[in-house]
C-alpha positions as CSV (number, residue, x, y, z in Angstrom):
1,M,0.0,0.0,0.0
2,S,3.0,2.3,-0.3
3,D,1.3,4.1,-3.2
4,R,-1.5,5.4,-1.0
5,L,-1.4,9.1,-0.4
6,C,-1.4,10.8,3.0
7,P,-5.1,11.8,3.7
8,I,-3.9,15.1,5.2
9,C,-1.4,16.5,2.8
10,R,-2.0,14.2,-0.2
11,E,1.7,13.5,-0.6
12,T,3.4,10.1,-0.8
13,P,4.2,8.9,2.7
14,Q,7.4,7.0,3.7
15,S,5.2,4.1,4.7
16,V,1.6,3.0,5.1
17,D,0.6,-0.1,7.1
18,W,-2.9,-1.6,7.2
19,I,-4.0,-3.1,10.5
20,E,-7.0,-5.2,9.4
21,L,-8.2,-6.2,12.8
22,R,-8.7,-2.5,13.8
23,D,-9.6,-1.2,10.3
24,E,-6.8,1.2,10.7
25,F,-3.9,2.6,8.7
26,T,-0.6,3.7,10.2
27,Y,1.1,6.5,8.2
28,L,4.6,7.8,8.4
29,C,4.5,11.0,6.3
30,P,7.6,13.2,6.0
31,R,5.3,16.3,6.0
32,C,2.6,15.4,8.6
33,G,4.4,12.9,10.9
34,H,3.5,9.5,12.3
35,F,-0.2,8.8,12.9
36,H,-3.0,6.2,12.9
37,I,-6.3,6.7,11.2
38,T,-9.3,4.5,10.6
39,G,-10.1,3.4,7.0
40,L,-13.4,5.3,7.0
41,R,-11.7,8.5,8.3
42,A,-8.9,8.2,5.8
43,A,-11.4,8.0,3.0
44,T,-13.4,11.0,4.2
45,L,-10.7,13.3,5.6
46,P,-9.6,14.8,2.3
47,E,-13.1,16.1,1.6
48,L,-13.5,17.5,5.1
49,I,-10.2,19.4,4.7
50,R,-11.3,20.8,1.3
51,A,-14.7,21.9,2.9
52,S,-13.0,23.4,6.0
53,S,-13.3,27.2,6.3
54,Y,-9.7,27.4,7.5
55,A,-6.4,25.4,7.2
56,L,-7.6,22.2,8.9
57,D,-4.7,20.3,7.3
58,E,-2.2,22.7,9.0
59,A,-3.9,22.3,12.3
60,L,-3.9,18.5,12.1
61,R,-0.2,18.5,10.9
62,T,0.8,20.8,13.8
63,R,-1.1,18.6,16.4
64,I,0.4,15.4,15.0
65,R,3.9,16.8,15.1
66,Q,3.4,18.1,18.7
67,Q,2.3,14.6,19.8
68,N,5.1,12.9,17.9
69,A,7.6,15.2,19.7
70,A,6.1,14.2,23.0
71,G,6.6,10.5,22.1
72,H,3.0,9.8,21.0
73,V,1.5,8.5,17.8
74,P,-2.0,10.0,17.7
75,I,-5.1,8.4,16.3
76,I,-6.9,10.7,13.9
77,D,-10.5,10.2,14.8
78,S,-13.6,12.4,15.2
79,M,-12.5,13.7,18.6
80,F,-9.0,14.6,17.3
81,I,-10.5,16.4,14.3
82,D,-13.1,18.2,16.5
83,D,-10.4,19.3,18.9
84,S,-8.4,20.7,15.9
85,L,-11.5,22.5,14.6
86,S,-12.0,24.1,18.0
87,L,-8.6,25.6,17.8
88,Q,-9.4,27.6,14.7
89,P,-8.7,31.3,14.9
90,S,-11.7,33.6,15.6
91,D,-12.6,36.2,13.0
């Protein structure tokens, strides 16, 4: 599955692993970092990013990198995305 694009930045990741029992992908992306994401969320996230009123991809990338720096590999799920949306700048 190494030809699968990162669902956040749409670039080619260093690696993608499929964990069938959890319906989850593990991405190692040079731009976004190391993260887990469910199959359904991986399929729907690019459209959510396009429809976002601000740079959701940047917010996700920043949060992933922060968690990686703290030694964690985050799971990109609805709660992680909602938390990222709540951090959007106010107009």
